[in-house]
MDAnalysis code that builds the backbone (N, CA, C; Angstrom):
import MDAnalysis as mda
import numpy as np

u = mda.Universe.empty(699, n_residues=233, atom_resindex=np.repeat(np.arange(233), 3), trajectory=True)
u.add_TopologyAttr("name", ["N", "CA", "C"] * 233)
u.add_TopologyAttr("resid", np.arange(1, 234))
u.add_TopologyAttr("resname", ["MET", "ASP", "LYS", "LEU", "TYR", "SER", "LEU", "LYS", "ASN", "ASN", "PHE", "ASN", "SER", "VAL", "VAL", "LYS", "ILE", "PHE", "LEU", "LEU", "THR", "THR", "PHE", "ILE", "SER", "LEU", "LEU", "LEU", "ILE", "SER", "PHE", "SER", "GLU", "ALA", "ALA", "LYS", "LYS", "LYS", "ASP", "GLU", "GLU", "GLU", "LYS", "ASP", "CYS", "ILE", "TYR", "CYS", "LYS", "LYS", "TYR", "GLU", "LYS", "LEU", "SER", "ASP", "TRP", "PRO", "GLU", "ASP", "GLU", "ARG", "PRO", "GLU", "ALA", "PHE", "ILE", "TYR", "GLU", "GLU", "ILE", "ASN", "TYR", "PRO", "GLU", "GLY", "MET", "PHE", "SER", "LYS", "GLN", "ARG", "LYS", "THR", "SER", "LYS", "LEU", "ARG", "GLN", "GLU", "GLU", "ALA", "GLY", "LYS", "LYS", "VAL", "TYR", "ALA", "ARG", "PHE", "VAL", "LYS", "GLY", "LYS", "SER", "SER", "LEU", "ASN", "LYS", "TYR", "GLN", "HIS", "HIS", "MET", "ILE", "ARG", "ASP", "MET", "ALA", "TYR", "PHE", "GLU", "ALA", "LEU", "TYR", "ASN", "GLU", "MET", "LEU", "ASN", "ASP", "PRO", "LYS", "ALA", "SER", "VAL", "GLU", "THR", "LEU", "GLU", "GLY", "LEU", "LYS", "LYS", "GLY", "ARG", "GLU", "ALA", "MET", "ARG", "MET", "SER", "LEU", "GLN", "ILE", "SER", "ALA", "LYS", "ALA", "LYS", "ALA", "SER", "GLU", "ALA", "VAL", "LEU", "LYS", "PHE", "TRP", "ALA", "THR", "GLY", "LYS", "MET", "LEU", "THR", "ILE", "ALA", "HIS", "LYS", "LYS", "ASN", "LYS", "LYS", "LYS", "ARG", "LYS", "LYS", "LYS", "GLN", "LYS", "VAL", "ASP", "PRO", "GLU", "ILE", "ALA", "GLU", "ARG", "ALA", "ALA", "VAL", "LEU", "ALA", "ASN", "MET", "LYS", "LYS", "GLN", "ILE", "ALA", "THR", "ALA", "LYS", "VAL", "ASN", "ALA", "GLN", "ARG", "ALA", "ALA", "THR", "ILE", "LYS", "ALA", "GLN", "GLU", "LYS", "ILE", "GLU", "GLU", "ALA", "ASN"])
u.atoms.positions = np.array([
    [11.985, 41.006, -104.402],
    [12.918, 40.614, -103.329],
    [12.889, 41.610, -102.180],
    [12.916, 42.909, -102.621],
    [12.858, 43.960, -101.591],
    [11.547, 43.912, -100.821],
    [10.500, 43.578, -101.578],
    [9.180, 43.500, -100.938],
    [9.126, 42.363, -99.947],
    [9.730, 41.227, -100.300],
    [9.789, 40.066, -99.408],
    [10.598, 40.370, -98.163],
    [11.684, 41.092, -98.376],
    [12.561, 41.472, -97.255],
    [11.820, 42.406, -96.291],
    [11.059, 43.323, -96.894],
    [10.286, 44.262, -96.072],
    [9.219, 43.553, -95.253],
    [8.527, 42.596, -95.892],
    [7.506, 41.826, -95.185],
    [8.109, 41.028, -94.044],
    [9.299, 40.480, -94.304],
    [9.994, 39.699, -93.268],
    [10.335, 40.576, -92.072],
    [10.828, 41.785, -92.351],
    [11.174, 42.714, -91.261],
    [9.944, 43.123, -90.452],
    [8.848, 43.376, -91.191],
    [7.608, 43.736, -90.517],
    [7.113, 42.603, -89.625],
    [7.208, 41.388, -90.134],
    [6.792, 40.218, -89.362],
    [7.627, 40.070, -88.092],
    [8.951, 40.243, -88.256],
    [9.856, 40.142, -87.092],
    [9.542, 41.217, -86.052],
    [9.209, 42.406, -86.556],
    [8.883, 43.510, -85.640],
    [7.609, 43.200, -84.861],
    [6.605, 42.650, -85.577],
    [5.347, 42.296, -84.933],
    [5.566, 41.220, -83.877],
    [6.404, 40.224, -84.207],
    [6.710, 39.139, -83.263],
    [7.395, 39.685, -82.022],
    [8.366, 40.579, -82.247],
    [9.093, 41.169, -81.116],
    [8.148, 41.961, -80.202],
    [7.259, 42.760, -80.853],
    [6.293, 43.546, -80.071],
    [5.360, 42.631, -79.289],
    [4.898, 41.561, -79.952],
    [4.015, 40.596, -79.294],
    [4.687, 39.948, -78.094],
    [5.944, 39.505, -78.301],
    [6.684, 38.858, -77.218],
    [6.938, 39.830, -76.068],
    [7.284, 41.078, -76.415],
    [7.545, 42.083, -75.383],
    [6.276, 42.379, -74.593],
    [5.154, 42.509, -75.323],
    [3.860, 42.775, -74.674],
    [3.466, 41.624, -73.755],
    [3.663, 40.416, -74.229],
    [3.346, 39.227, -73.434],
    [4.195, 39.179, -72.171],
    [5.484, 39.481, -72.336],
    [6.401, 39.463, -71.188],
    [5.982, 40.484, -70.133],
    [5.654, 41.702, -70.615],
    [5.234, 42.763, -69.683],
    [3.941, 42.373, -68.978],
    [3.002, 41.793, -69.727],
    [1.715, 41.370, -69.149],
    [1.925, 40.316, -68.066],
    [2.777, 39.331, -68.378],
    [3.065, 38.282, -67.399],
    [3.744, 38.857, -66.157],
    [4.634, 39.827, -66.388],
    [5.338, 40.466, -65.271],
    [4.361, 41.212, -64.374],
    [3.431, 41.954, -65.014],
    [2.433, 42.701, -64.247],
    [1.519, 41.766, -63.463],
    [1.133, 40.653, -64.096],
    [0.287, 39.664, -63.418],
    [1.009, 39.080, -62.214],
    [2.307, 38.808, -62.382],
    [3.107, 38.252, -61.282],
    [3.170, 39.219, -60.112],
    [3.410, 40.508, -60.436],
    [3.461, 41.526, -59.389],
    [2.112, 41.654, -58.688],
    [1.027, 41.615, -59.488],
    [-0.322, 41.735, -58.943],
    [-0.644, 40.579, -57.998],
    [-0.297, 39.371, -58.426],
    [-0.546, 38.190, -57.599],
    [0.267, 38.238, -56.316],
    [1.523, 38.693, -56.453],
    [2.401, 38.789, -55.271],
    [1.861, 39.808, -54.282],
    [1.390, 40.947, -54.820],
    [0.830, 41.995, -53.951],
    [-0.426, 41.505, -53.264],
    [-1.269, 40.789, -54.040],
    [-2.508, 40.257, -53.487],
    [-2.225, 39.256, -52.386],
    [-1.247, 38.392, -52.619],
    [-0.868, 37.382, -51.630],
    [-0.320, 38.039, -50.370],
    [0.466, 39.108, -50.570],
    [1.055, 39.821, -49.434],
    [-0.032, 40.478, -48.589],
    [-1.031, 41.087, -49.291],
    [-2.142, 41.734, -48.580],
    [-2.915, 40.730, -47.752],
    [-3.143, 39.535, -48.327],
    [-3.881, 38.495, -47.614],
    [-3.110, 38.023, -46.392],
    [-1.782, 37.912, -46.543],
    [-0.955, 37.464, -45.425],
    [-0.913, 38.507, -44.321],
    [-0.988, 39.804, -44.708],
    [-0.898, 40.874, -43.727],
    [-2.213, 41.107, -42.986],
    [-3.315, 40.605, -43.518],
    [-4.607, 40.779, -42.865],
    [-4.610, 40.050, -41.523],
    [-4.861, 40.812, -40.481],
    [-4.854, 40.243, -39.137],
    [-6.248, 39.740, -38.778],
    [-6.743, 38.827, -39.559],
    [-8.071, 38.275, -39.309],
    [-8.142, 36.861, -39.891],
    [-9.208, 36.165, -39.560],
    [-9.355, 34.772, -39.997],
    [-10.471, 34.640, -41.030],
    [-11.666, 35.007, -40.632],
    [-12.837, 34.809, -41.483],
    [-12.900, 35.789, -42.648],
    [-12.217, 36.939, -42.512],
    [-12.277, 37.947, -43.576],
    [-11.580, 37.477, -44.848],
    [-10.756, 36.460, -44.734],
    [-10.062, 35.935, -45.916],
    [-11.004, 35.113, -46.793],
    [-12.147, 34.741, -46.209],
    [-13.138, 33.963, -46.942],
    [-14.402, 34.767, -47.225],
    [-14.745, 35.663, -46.283],
    [-15.966, 36.464, -46.433],
    [-15.625, 37.949, -46.341],
    [-16.166, 38.721, -47.269],
    [-15.923, 40.169, -47.254],
    [-16.982, 40.887, -46.425],
    [-18.243, 40.641, -46.730],
    [-19.352, 41.254, -46.019],
    [-20.084, 40.205, -45.180],
    [-20.808, 40.678, -44.174],
    [-21.544, 39.765, -43.304],
    [-22.592, 38.984, -44.094],
    [-23.123, 39.618, -45.138],
    [-24.137, 38.954, -45.969],
    [-23.555, 37.746, -46.718],
    [-22.228, 37.717, -46.877],
    [-21.576, 36.586, -47.561],
    [-21.377, 35.392, -46.626],
    [-21.575, 35.628, -45.346],
    [-21.252, 34.637, -44.319],
    [-22.538, 34.054, -43.738],
    [-22.933, 32.851, -44.113],
    [-24.168, 32.248, -43.587],
    [-24.168, 32.193, -42.063],
    [-25.291, 32.562, -41.464],
    [-25.370, 32.627, -40.003],
    [-25.110, 31.277, -39.343],
    [-25.545, 30.191, -40.003],
    [-25.359, 28.867, -39.408],
    [-23.906, 28.393, -39.458],
    [-23.035, 29.171, -40.123],
    [-21.618, 28.836, -40.179],
    [-20.777, 29.734, -39.271],
    [-21.415, 30.682, -38.625],
    [-20.676, 31.638, -37.786],
    [-20.550, 31.146, -36.344],
    [-19.425, 31.487, -35.682],
    [-19.319, 31.238, -34.236],
    [-20.346, 32.107, -33.515],
    [-20.701, 31.742, -32.306],
    [-21.733, 32.461, -31.549],
    [-21.400, 33.940, -31.371],
    [-20.101, 34.250, -31.253],
    [-19.683, 35.632, -31.035],
    [-20.009, 36.535, -32.219],
    [-20.328, 35.964, -33.375],
    [-20.640, 36.748, -34.565],
    [-22.127, 36.694, -34.927],
    [-22.958, 36.360, -33.942],
    [-24.407, 36.306, -34.168],
    [-25.091, 37.409, -33.359],
    [-25.951, 38.174, -34.020],
    [-26.640, 39.308, -33.400],
    [-27.547, 38.867, -32.254],
    [-27.597, 39.712, -31.212],
    [-28.447, 39.437, -30.049],
    [-29.420, 40.596, -29.833],
    [-30.674, 40.267, -29.682],
    [-31.676, 41.288, -29.344],
    [-31.461, 41.684, -27.890],
    [-31.154, 42.953, -27.667],
    [-30.835, 43.409, -26.304],
    [-31.813, 44.483, -25.844],
    [-32.271, 44.339, -24.624],
    [-33.087, 45.375, -23.995],
    [-32.111, 46.301, -23.255],
    [-31.630, 47.314, -23.967],
    [-30.587, 48.184, -23.424],
    [-31.087, 48.970, -22.202],
    [-30.165, 49.298, -21.279],
    [-30.546, 50.049, -20.076],
    [-31.235, 51.365, -20.423],
    [-32.152, 51.756, -19.579],
    [-32.891, 53.004, -19.790],
    [-31.924, 54.189, -19.816],
    [-32.071, 55.025, -20.810],
    [-31.224, 56.201, -20.921],
    [-29.979, 55.984, -21.759],
    [-29.714, 54.742, -22.139],
    [-28.503, 54.479, -22.919],
    [-28.653, 55.023, -24.333],
    [-29.836, 54.833, -24.914],
    [-30.115, 55.349, -26.250],
    [-31.325, 56.276, -26.194],
    [-31.305, 57.303, -27.042],
    [-32.449, 58.212, -27.088],
    [-33.662, 57.463, -27.636],
    [-34.830, 57.917, -27.298],
    [-36.066, 57.220, -27.667],
    [-36.262, 57.143, -29.177],
    [-35.624, 58.065, -29.893],
    [-35.765, 58.066, -31.349],
    [-34.950, 56.944, -32.013],
    [-33.976, 56.403, -31.266],
    [-33.105, 55.367, -31.828],
    [-33.763, 53.997, -31.689],
    [-34.813, 53.795, -32.449],
    [-35.583, 52.558, -32.321],
    [-35.064, 51.428, -33.216],
    [-34.370, 51.779, -34.289],
    [-33.886, 50.749, -35.208],
    [-32.443, 50.375, -34.900],
    [-32.071, 49.199, -35.356],
    [-30.706, 48.713, -35.130],
    [-29.675, 49.640, -35.775],
    [-29.973, 50.110, -36.988],
    [-29.048, 50.987, -37.710],
    [-28.812, 52.294, -36.959],
    [-29.885, 52.879, -36.407],
    [-29.761, 54.133, -35.662],
    [-28.994, 53.932, -34.362],
    [-29.204, 52.783, -33.700],
    [-28.444, 52.489, -32.478],
    [-26.963, 52.304, -32.807],
    [-26.698, 51.684, -33.939],
    [-25.316, 51.496, -34.377],
    [-24.632, 52.846, -34.586],
    [-25.331, 53.770, -35.230],
    [-24.775, 55.096, -35.487],
    [-24.492, 55.850, -34.191],
    [-25.453, 55.811, -33.253],
    [-25.275, 56.530, -31.984],
    [-24.143, 55.915, -31.167],
    [-24.086, 54.586, -31.112],
    [-23.017, 53.913, -30.372],
    [-21.664, 54.224, -31.001],
    [-21.620, 54.264, -32.348],
    [-20.367, 54.574, -33.046],
    [-19.854, 55.959, -32.705],
    [-20.769, 56.924, -32.616],
    [-20.377, 58.286, -32.260],
    [-19.836, 58.359, -30.828],
    [-20.484, 57.629, -29.919],
    [-20.038, 57.608, -28.518],
    [-18.642, 56.989, -28.408],
    [-18.444, 55.877, -29.111],
    [-17.163, 55.174, -29.075],
    [-16.065, 56.049, -29.671],
    [-16.355, 56.679, -30.792],
    [-15.362, 57.547, -31.433],
    [-14.984, 58.716, -30.514],
    [-16.005, 59.344, -29.919],
    [-15.761, 60.504, -29.054],
    [-14.925, 60.133, -27.831],
    [-15.176, 58.943, -27.262],
    [-14.492, 58.561, -26.027],
    [-13.119, 57.924, -26.273],
    [-13.072, 56.939, -27.163],
    [-11.861, 56.123, -27.285],
    [-10.923, 56.524, -28.419],
    [-11.387, 57.397, -29.302],
    [-10.518, 57.866, -30.380],
    [-10.196, 59.346, -30.172],
    [-11.228, 60.175, -30.268],
    [-11.025, 61.617, -30.122],
    [-10.598, 62.000, -28.705],
    [-11.199, 61.355, -27.694],
    [-10.904, 61.742, -26.309],
    [-10.021, 60.761, -25.561],
    [-9.206, 59.973, -26.291],
    [-8.413, 58.942, -25.620],
    [-7.368, 59.509, -24.645],
    [-6.968, 60.774, -24.857],
    [-5.969, 61.375, -23.962],
    [-6.549, 61.701, -22.583],
    [-7.878, 61.743, -22.486],
    [-8.511, 62.094, -21.204],
    [-9.174, 60.891, -20.534],
    [-8.830, 59.673, -20.972],
    [-9.442, 58.478, -20.393],
    [-9.165, 58.376, -18.896],
    [-7.967, 58.726, -18.493],
    [-7.597, 58.624, -17.081],
    [-8.351, 59.645, -16.228],
    [-8.657, 60.789, -16.829],
    [-9.350, 61.858, -16.096],
    [-10.808, 61.515, -15.881],
    [-11.417, 60.869, -16.865],
    [-12.841, 60.530, -16.780],
    [-13.025, 59.019, -16.827],
    [-12.498, 58.351, -15.811],
    [-12.553, 56.884, -15.781],
    [-13.988, 56.366, -15.689],
    [-14.853, 57.105, -14.985],
    [-16.243, 56.674, -14.843],
    [-16.966, 56.698, -16.191],
    [-16.627, 57.684, -17.024],
    [-17.218, 57.746, -18.363],
    [-16.628, 56.666, -19.266],
    [-15.356, 56.386, -19.062],
    [-14.696, 55.366, -19.866],
    [-15.360, 54.005, -19.669],
    [-15.605, 53.642, -18.396],
    [-16.243, 52.352, -18.102],
    [-17.663, 52.324, -18.668],
    [-18.387, 53.418, -18.480],
    [-19.764, 53.487, -18.994],
    [-19.792, 53.329, -20.505],
    [-18.868, 53.987, -21.201],
    [-18.885, 53.968, -22.667],
    [-18.393, 52.649, -23.255],
    [-17.850, 51.783, -22.416],
    [-17.535, 50.439, -22.886],
    [-18.827, 49.693, -23.238],
    [-19.932, 50.104, -22.599],
    [-21.237, 49.519, -22.927],
    [-21.606, 49.891, -24.361],
    [-21.246, 51.107, -24.781],
    [-21.525, 51.522, -26.151],
    [-20.655, 50.754, -27.149],
    [-19.448, 50.405, -26.732],
    [-18.581, 49.604, -27.600],
    [-19.226, 48.242, -27.846],
    [-19.765, 47.654, -26.768],
    [-20.476, 46.374, -26.894],
    [-21.678, 46.524, -27.823],
    [-22.418, 47.623, -27.656],
    [-23.604, 47.859, -28.469],
    [-23.237, 48.058, -29.934],
    [-22.153, 48.801, -30.187],
    [-21.702, 49.029, -31.558],
    [-21.411, 47.702, -32.257],
    [-20.663, 46.853, -31.575],
    [-20.314, 45.553, -32.157],
    [-21.570, 44.713, -32.403],
    [-22.449, 44.679, -31.401],
    [-23.653, 43.861, -31.515],
    [-24.567, 44.337, -32.640],
    [-24.772, 45.647, -32.748],
    [-25.670, 46.176, -33.781],
    [-25.068, 46.018, -35.176],
    [-23.755, 46.019, -35.278],
    [-23.120, 45.787, -36.578],
    [-23.353, 44.355, -37.048],
    [-23.542, 43.450, -36.094],
    [-23.832, 42.058, -36.451],
    [-25.214, 41.910, -37.075],
    [-26.005, 42.976, -37.017],
    [-27.337, 42.972, -37.620],
    [-27.343, 43.736, -38.946],
    [-26.147, 44.105, -39.398],
    [-25.993, 44.878, -40.626],
    [-25.358, 44.007, -41.709],
    [-26.122, 43.581, -42.711],
    [-25.590, 42.693, -43.763],
    [-24.393, 43.285, -44.507],
    [-24.300, 44.627, -44.533],
    [-23.204, 45.283, -45.258],
    [-21.933, 45.436, -44.415],
    [-21.995, 45.034, -43.163],
    [-20.842, 45.190, -42.267],
    [-19.654, 44.380, -42.766],
    [-18.474, 44.968, -42.683],
    [-17.250, 44.297, -43.109],
    [-16.847, 43.237, -42.083],
    [-16.557, 42.040, -42.555],
    [-16.147, 40.957, -41.652],
    [-14.792, 41.293, -41.026],
    [-13.915, 41.919, -41.810],
    [-12.600, 42.304, -41.283],
    [-12.751, 43.316, -40.147],
    [-13.663, 44.279, -40.332],
    [-13.933, 45.279, -39.293],
    [-14.485, 44.616, -38.037],
    [-15.402, 43.696, -38.213],
    [-16.012, 42.998, -37.079],
    [-14.970, 42.203, -36.297],
    [-14.053, 41.576, -36.996],
    [-13.008, 40.816, -36.296],
    [-12.108, 41.749, -35.491],
    [-11.843, 42.943, -36.037],
    [-11.047, 43.918, -35.297],
    [-11.783, 44.423, -34.071],
    [-13.095, 44.698, -34.237],
    [-13.912, 45.145, -33.108],
    [-14.004, 44.079, -32.027],
    [-14.091, 42.838, -32.441],
    [-14.194, 41.732, -31.486],
    [-12.953, 41.668, -30.600],
    [-11.786, 41.907, -31.172],
    [-10.546, 41.910, -30.382],
    [-10.548, 43.051, -29.377],
    [-11.021, 44.222, -29.820],
    [-11.115, 45.357, -28.901],
    [-12.104, 45.089, -27.789],
    [-13.223, 44.458, -28.132],
    [-14.255, 44.121, -27.152],
    [-13.713, 43.170, -26.091],
    [-12.963, 42.175, -26.512],
    [-12.405, 41.207, -25.566],
    [-11.387, 41.853, -24.638],
    [-10.615, 42.794, -25.180],
    [-9.634, 43.511, -24.354],
    [-10.334, 44.333, -23.283],
    [-11.440, 44.972, -23.649],
    [-12.191, 45.772, -22.683],
    [-12.849, 44.890, -21.635],
    [-13.361, 43.760, -22.051],
    [-14.014, 42.855, -21.099],
    [-13.034, 42.379, -20.023],
    [-11.789, 42.200, -20.379],
    [-10.785, 41.743, -19.421],
    [-10.676, 42.693, -18.237],
    [-10.929, 43.989, -18.487],
    [-10.789, 44.990, -17.428],
    [-11.750, 44.759, -16.269],
    [-12.934, 44.210, -16.561],
    [-13.908, 43.920, -15.498],
    [-14.125, 42.418, -15.341],
    [-13.183, 41.667, -15.842],
    [-13.207, 40.205, -15.719],
    [-14.497, 39.602, -16.275],
    [-14.913, 40.112, -17.411],
    [-16.082, 39.571, -18.106],
    [-15.590, 38.554, -19.131],
    [-16.175, 37.384, -19.127],
    [-15.743, 36.328, -20.037],
    [-15.954, 36.731, -21.500],
    [-15.014, 36.317, -22.348],
    [-15.134, 36.577, -23.779],
    [-16.342, 35.857, -24.360],
    [-16.804, 34.806, -23.664],
    [-17.941, 34.017, -24.134],
    [-19.282, 34.533, -23.601],
    [-19.227, 35.530, -22.719],
    [-20.465, 36.072, -22.140],
    [-21.301, 36.748, -23.220],
    [-22.601, 36.751, -23.041],
    [-23.499, 37.407, -23.990],
    [-23.284, 38.921, -23.952],
    [-23.547, 39.553, -25.069],
    [-23.382, 41.002, -25.149],
    [-24.274, 41.719, -24.144],
    [-25.475, 41.198, -23.929],
    [-26.412, 41.814, -22.984],
    [-25.837, 41.843, -21.570],
    [-25.149, 40.763, -21.187],
    [-24.540, 40.691, -19.857],
    [-23.425, 41.723, -19.710],
    [-22.585, 41.833, -20.733],
    [-21.474, 42.785, -20.696],
    [-21.987, 44.225, -20.680],
    [-22.996, 44.516, -21.487],
    [-23.574, 45.867, -21.534],
    [-24.073, 46.284, -20.159],
    [-24.832, 45.415, -19.507],
    [-25.389, 45.737, -18.194],
    [-24.302, 45.947, -17.145],
    [-23.254, 45.137, -17.205],
    [-22.185, 45.262, -16.207],
    [-21.395, 46.551, -16.414],
    [-21.048, 46.869, -17.659],
    [-20.324, 48.114, -17.940],
    [-21.173, 49.326, -17.565],
    [-22.452, 49.293, -17.926],
    [-23.341, 50.432, -17.663],
    [-23.543, 50.636, -16.167],
    [-23.801, 49.548, -15.446],
    [-24.033, 49.655, -14.001],
    [-22.775, 50.111, -13.267],
    [-21.628, 49.570, -13.655],
    [-20.364, 49.961, -13.013],
    [-20.054, 51.421, -13.304],
    [-20.253, 51.831, -14.541],
    [-20.014, 53.229, -14.902],
    [-20.927, 54.172, -14.150],
    [-22.176, 53.752, -13.968],
    [-23.146, 54.571, -13.238],
    [-22.738, 54.714, -11.779],
    [-22.290, 53.608, -11.182],
    [-21.864, 53.648, -9.789],
    [-20.646, 54.556, -9.612],
    [-19.695, 54.451, -10.544],
    [-18.493, 55.280, -10.470],
    [-18.817, 56.753, -10.695],
    [-19.820, 57.024, -11.525],
    [-20.218, 58.412, -11.768],
    [-20.813, 59.034, -10.511],
    [-21.644, 58.269, -9.804],
    [-22.240, 58.748, -8.545],
    [-21.142, 59.033, -7.519],
    [-20.204, 58.086, -7.420],
    [-19.099, 58.260, -6.470],
    [-18.241, 59.470, -6.845],
    [-18.021, 59.658, -8.159],
    [-17.219, 60.795, -8.636],
    [-17.878, 62.119, -8.252],
    [-19.184, 62.195, -8.443],
    [-19.911, 63.425, -8.118],
    [-19.893, 63.710, -6.625],
    [-20.048, 62.662, -5.817],
    [-20.048, 62.843, -4.358],
    [-18.670, 63.256, -3.861],
    [-17.649, 62.653, -4.422],
    [-16.283, 63.013, -4.020],
    [-15.947, 64.440, -4.430],
    [-16.429, 64.837, -5.614],
    [-16.198, 66.196, -6.096],
    [-16.904, 67.209, -5.194],
    [-18.132, 66.861, -4.807],
    [-18.910, 67.729, -3.927],
    [-18.263, 67.807, -2.549],
    [-17.729, 66.688, -2.089],
    [-17.087, 66.640, -0.783],
    [-15.847, 67.511, -0.750],
    [-15.084, 67.483, -1.842],
    [-13.865, 68.300, -1.895],
    [-14.199, 69.782, -1.871],
    [-15.310, 70.134, -2.518],
    [-15.701, 71.537, -2.550],
    [-16.131, 72.032, -1.173],
    [-16.876, 71.209, -0.466],
    [-17.397, 71.604, 0.851],
    [-16.432, 71.278, 1.982],
    [-15.370, 70.536, 1.650],
    [-14.364, 70.146, 2.643],
    [-15.001, 69.436, 3.839],
    [-15.908, 68.533, 3.528],
    [-16.564, 67.789, 4.598],
    [-15.665, 66.645, 5.064],
    [-15.936, 66.197, 6.290],
    [-15.217, 65.041, 6.804],
    [-15.801, 63.778, 6.182],
    [-14.966, 62.769, 6.080],
    [-15.399, 61.507, 5.478],
    [-16.282, 60.756, 6.459],
    [-17.545, 60.518, 6.060],
    [-18.431, 59.759, 6.934],
    [-18.282, 58.271, 6.621],
    [-18.824, 57.378, 7.473],
    [-18.678, 55.931, 7.269],
    [-19.151, 55.446, 5.905],
    [-20.249, 56.049, 5.414],
    [-20.793, 55.600, 4.125],
    [-19.810, 55.866, 2.993],
    [-19.228, 57.082, 3.012],
    [-18.260, 57.439, 1.967],
    [-16.999, 56.604, 2.109],
    [-16.588, 56.333, 3.352],
    [-15.399, 55.522, 3.586],
    [-15.576, 54.112, 3.035],
    [-16.793, 53.583, 3.229],
    [-17.080, 52.246, 2.706],
    [-17.047, 52.239, 1.179],
    [-17.611, 53.298, 0.608],
    [-17.632, 53.407, -0.848],
    [-16.209, 53.567, -1.390],
    [-15.384, 54.290, -0.640],
    [-13.995, 54.492, -1.056],
    [-13.233, 53.177, -1.054],
    [-13.563, 52.308, -0.086],
    [-12.912, 51.000, -0.016],
    [-13.261, 50.152, -1.236],
    [-14.526, 50.245, -1.653],
    [-14.978, 49.505, -2.838],
    [-14.248, 50.014, -4.073],
    [-14.144, 51.334, -4.145],
    [-13.467, 51.936, -5.297],
    [-11.977, 51.581, -5.321],
    [-11.386, 51.460, -4.149],
    [-9.978, 51.100, -4.066],
    [-9.735, 49.710, -4.634],
    [-10.693, 48.822, -4.368],
    [-10.567, 47.456, -4.890],
    [-10.688, 47.412, -6.407],
    [-11.340, 48.440, -6.954],
    [-11.529, 48.481, -8.395],
    [-10.391, 49.226, -9.102],
    [-9.460, 49.760, -8.318],
    [-8.400, 50.594, -8.884],
    [-7.588, 49.852, -9.949],
    [-7.224, 48.622, -9.636],
    [-6.430, 47.846, -10.585],
    [-7.218, 47.556, -11.855],
    [-8.511, 47.261, -11.690],
    [-9.351, 46.958, -12.845],
    [-9.487, 48.178, -13.750],
    [-9.619, 49.352, -13.142],
    [-9.758, 50.580, -13.918],
    [-8.469, 50.885, -14.668],
    [-7.329, 50.659, -14.003],
    [-6.035, 50.885, -14.661],
    [-5.888, 49.979, -15.869],
    [-6.299, 48.733, -15.689],
    [-6.252, 47.782, -16.808],
    [-7.205, 48.216, -17.903],
    [-8.366, 48.713, -17.497],
    [-9.363, 49.167, -18.469],
    [-8.818, 50.298, -19.326],
    [-8.059, 51.201, -18.722],
    [-7.486, 52.334, -19.462],
    [-6.540, 51.835, -20.546],
    [-5.683, 50.897, -20.165],
    [-4.727, 50.344, -21.128],
    [-5.453, 49.645, -22.270],
    [-6.439, 48.829, -21.907],
    [-7.180, 48.079, -22.924],
    [-7.996, 48.996, -23.816],
    [-8.536, 50.057, -23.235],
    [-9.331, 50.998, -24.020],
    [-8.458, 51.728, -25.032],
    [-7.238, 52.101, -24.607],
    [-6.322, 52.756, -25.526],
    [-5.906, 51.812, -26.645],
    [-5.737, 50.547, -26.300],
    [-5.383, 49.555, -27.305],
    [-6.523, 49.383, -28.287],
    [-7.742, 49.360, -27.753],
    [-8.919, 49.172, -28.606],
    [-9.127, 50.366, -29.529],
    [-8.639, 51.535, -29.099],
    [-8.825, 52.741, -29.911],
    [-8.039, 52.686, -31.206],
    [-7.055, 51.799, -31.294],
    [-6.220, 51.705, -32.486],
    [-6.630, 50.563, -33.396],
    [-7.796, 49.973, -33.156],
    [-8.254, 48.848, -33.966],
    [-8.473, 49.266, -35.403],
    [-8.484, 48.293, -36.269],
    [-8.654, 48.573, -37.690],
    [-10.011, 49.178, -37.990],
    [-10.937, 49.062, -37.041],
    [-12.292, 49.581, -37.267],
    [-12.376, 51.081, -37.060],
    [-11.255, 51.734, -36.806],
    [-11.290, 53.157, -36.527],
    [-11.906, 53.935, -37.691],
    [-11.611, 53.555, -38.930],
    [-12.161, 54.248, -40.081],
    [-13.676, 54.102, -40.130],
    [-14.163, 52.914, -39.752],
    [-15.606, 52.665, -39.741],
    [-16.278, 53.562, -38.712],
    [-15.653, 53.683, -37.534],
    [-16.206, 54.509, -36.460],
    [-16.203, 55.971, -36.881],
    [-15.125, 56.380, -37.589],
    [-15.026, 57.748, -38.053],
    [-16.132, 58.067, -39.042],
    [-16.480, 57.110, -39.882],
    [-17.559, 57.301, -40.842],
    [-18.879, 57.523, -40.113],
    [-19.082, 56.781, -39.030],
    [-20.326, 56.920, -38.258],
    [-20.435, 58.306, -37.658],
    [-19.260, 58.885, -37.352],
    [-19.258, 60.244, -36.798],
    [-19.582, 61.277, -37.853],
])
C-alpha cells in the first residue's frame, strides 16, 4: 500500500513538473513570437521583411533603383588601384563616413567638399548593389539618404546613378574652384573683377540648394547604414 502511495506521489510530481515545463515553454515561445513581431513592425523598410541579403532577392523582381549600374566614374574620383567593385565600395564608404558621420559638424564650413562627397554616397550605394552579401535593410536605408541628398540639387529620385554622380562631382568641383579663388582674393585683398562678380552671382543662386543639402546630408548621416559605413572604415 505504501509502495502504491509512493508511486502515485511520484507520478503526480512528474505530471506537475511536465505541466510546469510545458507552461514555461509556451510562455517563452509567446514572448519570442511577440518580440519577433515587434521587431518586424519596427523595421523601417519594405523589402527587408522578405529578403535579408541581396543574394536572396532575384534581380528580375527588384525595382530599377535596386539594380547595379556600370559607371564610368569621373577621373580622379577613385584611385587607379580601385579597379574592382568591392574596392570602390570600400573607398566610397570611407569617404562617406569621414564626411557625413565623423565630420558632420563641419559640413557648413566645407560645403564644396560636402557636395563633392555626395558623389561618393551615390557610388557607395551603387557598388553595394553589386555585392550579393549586402543587407537589403541597409540598402533601403541608404536609398532614403540618397534621395534626400538628391533633393538638394533637384536631381530626380528616378535618375540613374551615373547622372547623379556626374552632377554632384561637377558641382563640387566648381564650388571648390570658387572657394579657392575667394580665399586667395581675401588674402590679397583684391577688388572684385567682373568675372568673379558673375561667379558670385551663380553661387548666390545656389545658396538655398546648399543650405538644403546640409540639412539633408545631416539627416542622411543618421541612417541605419551607419554601422555598415563604420565597418568599411
